[in-house]
C-alpha positions in Angstrom: 27.7 -7.4 -22.8 24.6 -7.7 -20.3 21.5 -6.4 -21.4 19.2 -4.6 -19.2 15.2 -5.4 -19.3 13.7 -2.5 -18.6 10.8 -2.6 -15.7 7.4 -1.1 -15.8 5.8 -0.6 -12.7 2.3 -0.2 -12.4 0.5 1.9 -9.7 -3.1 0.9 -8.9 -5.4 3.6 -7.1 -7.8 2.5 -4.2 -10.0 5.3 -2.9 -11.3 5.1 0.5 -12.4 8.8 1.2 -15.1 8.6 3.5 -14.7 5.3 5.3 -14.0 4.7 8.8 -11.6 2.4 10.9 -11.2 -0.6 10.5 -12.4 -0.6 7.0 -9.8 1.5 5.4 -6.8 -1.4 6.3 -9.2 -4.2 5.5 -9.8 -3.2 1.8 -5.9 -2.1 1.9 -5.3 -5.6 2.9 -7.7 -7.2 0.1 -6.5 -5.0 -2.7 -2.4 -5.7 -1.9 -3.7 -9.3 -2.7 -4.3 -8.4 -6.5 -1.3 -6.1 -6.6 2.2 -7.6 -8.4 5.7 -7.6 -6.8 7.3 -4.9 -7.2 4.1 -2.6 -8.5 2.6 0.0 -6.3 -1.0 0.7 -4.5 -1.6 4.2 -3.6 -4.5 4.6 -0.9 -6.3 7.5 -0.6 -7.9 7.9 3.3 -9.8 10.7 5.2 -9.8 8.6 8.5 -7.4 9.6 10.9 -6.6 6.5 12.1 -5.5 5.3 9.2 -1.9 6.8 9.9 -1.5 4.0 12.8 -3.5 1.0 11.0 -2.2 0.9 7.5 1.5 0.9 8.5 0.8 -1.2 11.0 -0.7 -4.0 8.4 2.2 -3.3 6.2 4.8 -4.3 8.8 2.9 -7.5 8.8 3.0 -7.8 5.4 6.7 -7.2 4.8 5.9 -4.1 2.1 7.0 -0.9 2.0 5.0 1.8 2.8 5.3 5.9 2.7 2.6 8.5 3.6 3.3 10.8 0.2 0.5 13.8 1.4 -0.9 14.1 4.6 -3.3 17.2 4.9 -6.2 17.8 7.4 -8.6 16.0 4.7 -7.0 13.7 3.3 -3.9 11.2 3.8 -2.1 9.6 0.5 0.0 6.0 0.9 2.1 4.9 -1.6 2.9 1.0 -0.9 5.3 -1.2 -2.8 4.6 -4.4 -3.2 7.7 -6.1 -2.4 8.8 -10.4 -3.2 5.9 -12.3 -1.8 8.7 -15.0 -0.8 10.1 -13.1 1.1 6.9 -11.2 3.1 5.9 -14.6 4.1 6.7 -15.1 7.7 6.0 -18.2 9.9 
């Protein structure tokens, strides 16, 4: 019989409303360093350029991102931190 251990994932929220490029991407990169593999970072932005900058950042880090809300006034990203070993690039 195999026992499956329940996993608890944590979501950290990062409010970057009002910040302009390049600060949302820079602060997201810094915040991701403290997120554990398998956990989430929810990023709230108002800068329209963040829809370009943050996905590009996540492409570099190898993590996963999706835009969970996009309106005229706000963009919310949900970033899942992936296994740090697989996200390292040589």
